[in-house]
C-alpha positions in Angstrom: 0.4 0.3 -0.1 1.2 3.5 -0.4 -0.2 6.5 1.3 0.4 10.0 -0.1 -1.0 13.4 1.5 -1.5 16.4 -0.6 1.3 19.0 -0.6 -1.2 21.9 0.0 -5.1 20.6 1.0 -6.2 18.4 4.0 -6.5 15.4 1.8 -4.6 11.8 0.7 -4.6 9.5 -1.3 -3.8 5.4 -1.0 -3.2 3.1 -3.4 -3.4 -1.1 -2.8 -4.4 -3.5 -4.7 -6.9 -2.3 -7.6 -8.7 0.4 -5.5 -7.3 4.5 -5.3 -9.1 6.1 -2.5 -9.2 10.1 -1.9 -9.2 10.3 1.9 -10.3 13.9 4.0 -8.2 14.3 6.9 -10.9 16.6 8.4 -12.1 13.9 10.0 -10.8 11.1 12.5 -11.0 8.1 11.1 -11.1 10.0 7.8 -13.5 10.3 5.4 -13.6 9.3 1.9 -14.1 11.4 -1.0 -13.7 9.4 -4.4 -12.8 5.8 -4.6 -11.8 4.1 -8.1 -11.0 0.8 -9.1 -9.2 -0.7 -11.7 -10.4 -4.7 -11.0 -9.1 -6.6 -12.9 -5.9 -4.3 -13.5 -4.1 -4.3 -10.6 -1.9 -1.1 -9.1 0.3 -3.1 -7.5 1.2 -6.6 -8.9 3.1 -10.0 -7.9 4.7 -12.0 -11.0 7.4 -14.3 -11.1 10.8 -13.8 -13.3 12.4 -15.4 -16.5 14.0 -17.0 -12.9 10.9 -17.8 -11.0 11.3 -15.0 -8.4 8.4 -13.2 -7.1 8.6 -10.0 -7.7 6.4 -6.5 -7.0 5.9 -4.6 -10.2 3.7 -1.3 -10.1 2.9 1.3 -7.9 2.1 5.2 -8.1 3.7 8.4 -6.9 3.0 11.4 -4.9 1.6 14.4 -6.6 4.1 16.8 -6.4 1.8 19.7 -7.6 -1.5 18.9 -5.8 -3.0 18.1 -8.9 -1.5 14.8 -10.6 -0.5 11.5 -9.6 1.8 8.9 -12.2 1.3 5.4 -12.8 1.9 3.2 -15.6 -1.3 2.2 -17.4 -3.6 -0.6 -16.2 -3.7 -3.7 -17.8 -5.5 -6.6 -17.3 -3.9 -9.9 -15.5 -4.2 -12.2 -18.5 -2.7 -9.6 -20.7 1.0 -8.9 -21.9 1.5 -5.1 -21.3 2.2 -2.5 -24.1 5.4 -2.3 -25.6 5.7 0.9 -25.0 4.8 1.2 -21.7 2.6 3.9 -20.9 2.5 6.9 -18.4 -1.1 7.7 -16.8 -1.0 10.8 -15.2 -4.5 11.5 -13.0 -6.4 13.8 -11.8 -6.1 14.2 -7.7 -9.9 15.5 -7.4 -11.4 11.9 -9.2 -8.9 9.9 -9.7 -9.3 9.6 -13.8 -6.7 9.9 -16.6 -5.7 13.4 -17.8 -3.1 12.4 -20.3 -0.5 9.7 -20.9 2.7 9.0 -22.6 4.2 6.3 -24.3 7.7 5.5 -23.2 9.6 4.3 -25.9 12.0 1.2 -25.6 10.6 0.0 -22.9 7.9 -2.9 -22.2 7.8 -4.7 -19.7 6.2 -4.0 -15.9 7.4 -1.2 -13.9 8.9 -1.8 -11.3 9.1 1.1 -9.3 8.7 4.4 -10.2 9.1 8.5 -8.3 7.9 11.7 -9.0 10.5 14.8 -7.9 8.8 17.1 -5.1 9.9 20.4 -7.5 7.4 18.8 -9.8 9.8 18.3 -13.0 11.2 15.0 -13.1 9.4 11.5 -13.0 11.9 9.3 -12.7 11.3 5.0 -13.3 12.8 1.0 -14.3 11.9 -0.5 -16.6 13.5 -4.0 -16.6 17.2 -3.2 -17.4 17.1 0.1 -17.5 16.5 3.2 -15.4 14.5 6.3 -17.5 14.6 9.8 -16.7 11.2 11.8 -18.2 10.0 14.8 -18.0 6.9 15.4 -15.5 5.0 17.4 -17.7 4.9 16.3 -21.0 7.0 12.3 -20.4 9.5 13.1 -22.9 12.4 11.1 -22.4 15.1 13.3 -21.0 18.1 10.3 -20.1 18.0 6.7 -20.4 20.5 4.2 -18.0 21.3 1.0 -18.6 21.6 -1.1 -15.3 23.8 -3.4 -16.1 21.3 -6.8 -16.5 19.4 -5.3 -13.0 16.1 -4.8 -12.3 15.4 -1.8 -10.3 12.8 -1.6 -6.9 12.4 0.8 -4.8 13.2 3.8 -6.4 12.8 7.3 -4.6 13.6 11.1 -4.6 15.4 12.9 -1.7 13.5 16.3 -0.9 15.7 18.4 -2.6 14.6 16.5 -6.6 18.9 16.2 -5.8 19.3 12.6 -5.2 17.1 9.3 -6.6 18.2 6.1 -4.5 17.2 1.9 -5.1 18.0 -1.5 -5.4 19.4 -2.9 -8.6 18.7 -6.6 -8.7 19.1 -9.4 -10.7 18.9 -13.3 -10.2 22.8 -13.3 -9.8 22.5 -11.1 -7.2 22.1 -7.1 -6.0 23.5 -3.9 -5.6 22.6 -0.8 -3.3 22.6 2.8 -6.0 22.4 6.0 -5.4 22.8 8.5 -8.1 22.8 12.3 -8.8 20.5 14.4 -10.7 23.2 16.8 -12.9 22.5 19.1 -15.9 23.9 17.6 -19.2 27.2 19.7 -19.6 27.8 18.5 -15.9 26.4 14.4 -16.7 29.3 12.5 -15.6 28.9 8.9 -18.0 30.3 5.6 -16.4 33.2 3.8 -18.2 33.1 2.1 -21.2 32.5 -1.8 -19.5 32.5 -4.9 -21.8 30.2 -7.6 -20.2 32.1 -11.0 -18.3 29.3 -13.5 -19.8 28.1 -12.2 -23.1 31.5 -10.6 -24.0 30.0 -7.3 -25.2 30.0 -4.0 -24.4 27.9 -2.3 -21.9 25.1 -0.3 -23.5 26.3 3.4 -22.5 23.9 6.2 -20.7 21.8 8.4 -23.5 21.0 11.9 -22.4 19.0 13.0 -24.7 17.5 16.4 -22.7 18.8 19.2 -20.6 19.3 16.7 -17.2 20.9 13.1 -16.6 21.4 10.5 -13.5 25.2 10.3 -12.8 25.8 6.9 -10.8 27.4 8.3 -7.8 27.6 4.8 -5.8 27.4 2.1 -7.6 27.2 -0.9 -5.1 26.8 1.2 -1.5 28.3 -1.1 1.3 26.7 -3.9 2.8 30.1 -5.8 3.9 30.3 -7.7 7.4 26.6 -8.4 7.6 25.7 -11.4 10.2 22.9 -12.9 7.7 25.8 -14.1 5.3 22.3 -15.8 3.3 20.8 -12.5 2.6 19.8 -13.1 -0.9 19.3 -9.6 -2.9 18.2 -11.4 -5.6 15.0 -11.8 -4.3 14.4 -8.9 -2.1 12.0 -5.9 -1.7 12.9 -2.5 -1.1 11.6 0.2 0.4 13.8 3.6 0.2 13.0 6.2 2.7 15.2 10.4 2.6 15.6 12.1 5.7 14.1 15.8 5.3 17.7 17.3 4.7 18.5 14.9 2.0 21.6 13.6 4.6 20.6 10.8 5.3 19.0 7.4 3.1 17.9 4.1 4.7 16.9 1.5 2.7 14.5 -1.5 3.9 15.2 -4.7 2.7 12.2 -7.9 3.0 13.8 -11.2 1.6 10.8 -13.7 1.5 13.4 -16.4 0.0 15.8 -15.9 2.7 13.6 -15.4 5.5 15.8 -12.8 7.2 13.5 -10.7 7.9 13.7 -6.6 7.9 17.4 -5.0 7.6 17.2 -1.3 7.4 20.7 0.2 6.0 21.3 3.5 6.8 23.7 6.0 4.1 25.4 9.5 4.3 24.6 10.7 1.3 26.9 12.6 0.2 29.9 10.4 1.1 27.5 7.2 0.6 29.2 5.8 3.7 26.8 3.9 5.5 26.2 4.8 8.7 24.4 2.3 10.4 22.7 -1.4 9.6 20.0 -3.3 11.8 17.9 -6.0 11.2 14.7 -7.5 12.7 12.9 -11.8 12.5 10.1 -9.9 11.9 8.7 -8.2 8.8 7.9 -4.8 8.0 4.7 -4.1 6.2 5.0 -0.6 4.7 7.5 2.2 3.8 9.2 4.1 7.1 8.7 7.6 7.3 11.3 9.9 9.4 9.7 12.3 12.3 9.4 16.3 11.6 12.8 16.8 13.7 14.2 13.7 12.1 15.8 12.2 15.2 13.6 9.0 14.5 12.7 6.3 12.2 9.1 4.5 12.3 8.7 1.4 10.8 5.3 -0.1 10.1 5.3 -4.1 11.3 4.1 -7.0 11.5 2.1 -7.6 14.6 0.3 -4.0 14.3 3.4 -2.6 15.8 5.4 0.6 15.6 9.1 0.1 15.6 10.7 3.5 16.1 14.5 3.4 15.7 17.3 6.4 16.7 18.3 7.4 13.2 21.8 8.4 14.7 22.7 4.6 15.5 19.6 2.8 14.3 19.1 1.7 18.0 15.5 0.5 18.0 14.4 3.0 20.8 9.8 1.7 21.3 7.4 -1.0 20.1 4.2 0.5 19.8 0.8 -1.4 19.5 -1.5 -0.5 17.3 -4.8 -1.4 18.2 -6.3 -1.6 14.8 -8.1 -5.0 13.4 -5.9 -5.1 10.4 -2.9 -4.6 9.7 -1.1 -0.7 9.4 0.4 -0.6 5.8 1.5 2.7 5.4 2.0 5.6 7.5 2.1 10.0 6.7 3.0 12.4 9.4 0.2 15.6 8.5 0.6 19.1 7.3 1.3 19.8 11.2 4.2 18.1 11.4 2.6 16.5 14.5 0.4 14.4 13.7 0.5 10.6 12.6 -1.8 9.0 10.3 -2.0 5.2 10.0 -3.9 3.5 6.5 -5.0 -0.2 6.5 -6.4 -1.6 3.6 -10.1 -0.2 4.8 -9.3 3.1 6.8 -7.4 5.8 7.3 -7.0 6.9 11.6 -4.9 9.0 13.4 -2.6 7.1 15.6 -4.7 7.0 18.7 -4.5 11.0 19.2 -1.0 11.6 20.6 0.7 14.0 18.8 4.5 14.1 17.3 6.2 14.4 20.8 4.0 11.7 22.8 4.2 9.0 19.9 7.7 9.0 20.0 9.0 10.4 23.2 6.7 9.3 25.9 
């Protein structure tokens, strides 16, 4: 499930399965304003890849301008995705399509996508490539070959400067960090030969005024305690801090049965700050507290785990008195109230304010 708050109004949208919902945050529990079904075409879809691994595809973006959000055009489960892929921009007011754009050179389901908060860019993965699109026109600005990897968990930072995600294939995976650079300052990767096929790896193509410079191709995960960790079968959710100096990857692998791994990095240097693990699994993307000191993650057994951002220490386990599992979190515009989203509800966390939630 995904939960995004409107940037100016007391409203929110959620996406789960085949359902898009627009909520009013003026009541608690929040009130449904609009609900649209894409049934039988899922917004999210779990599919087996050629290696027989189960991977997640699809999703929606936030709405940077308060007017539109984006998703891959839904297709029926028994139909192949269109080739090339089609992106839909939908209106927040009625959740219906406003415009579409095709993405040349694509044809596989999109694994992840996100838009920049400055309302300029859309980043998406399509099997082996990362695409940077103009948010307003859908024009492809740059295309970056991922070395045979698909990429999940793509996310922009709050300054619209960095993008992070997990790239993986059947042979493994790596955590990556890109920087948006003007075309004249874009740094292309060195020409390389694929050791298996003995062919040269396709190079980046910058056709517009911006490109994604690969700052860190394989962020450090050495000395992990779960030696059987298999990033080739790992779901990733990526979260940046509000000052864009810290990025946290939440990794879960059903294949390895390792529960959840949280690993945090310093964005400018790529240096690993800390790594912590839990045998329990998370149910959705964590959120940084407004003061940046804590990270809150919805976990199984209907609990919120609160981690100290400084060193990754688990400082609280907060119970949730809801019948359904909480799958997404977001702080209200006031920076104090925490909203919890389940399949059927969007509620405030027990009426507590931000300080009471984190430091009671």
